[in-house]
N, C-alpha and C positions, 0 to 999 in steps of 0.2 A: 146196198149199193156195190156196183161192182168196180173193176180197179179202173176201167175206161174212165166212169163219171169223175170219179176221185182227179184224174189226172186232167180233165178237159174244164174245170170249176175254177184255178187259179186263173188262167188265163181271160177268161169271162169277168169274174171279177175286176182285173187289171183293166178289160177294156171297157166297162161298165164306168172304173172311178175316171177313168183318164177323158171320157166321154162328158163326163158329170163337173170334170174340171175346166172343160173346154167351153162348156154351155155356162158355169160360173163366170169364167173370165169374158166369154163374149156378152154376157148380160148387164154384169155389175162391175166386173173389173175395169173392161175395157172402156167403157163410158165416163167413169171415174177419170181415167188417166187422160183420157182424149181432151176433157171439159178442161183439166187441170195444165194442159201443154197448150190448149188453145186449136186443137184440130176442130178442123170444120166438120156438121153434120154428116158429111156425103163421106170422106172420107172415113169416118164414127163408121157406118155403113157398110161401107166395104169390107173394113177391118172385120165386122162382125160376121158378115157372108163367110169371108174367109175362112175364120175360125172354127162358124158351126159347120162348112165343110169338109175341115178338116177332122172335127168330133164324128164325122159321118161316114170315115174312113176307117174308124176304129172300131 
């Protein structure tokens, strides 16, 4: 493994973890919080879409 591959690994792992965190938030945490607060399903879907778009940017 050369030096270039070693330096690229941590940013890739960070991006992967950040994307997984956004996916977890949009699929599990967001609907639970929305139900608890009383948000409508359309607002929840819009927030889920925004989180998934943010996850795709990283």
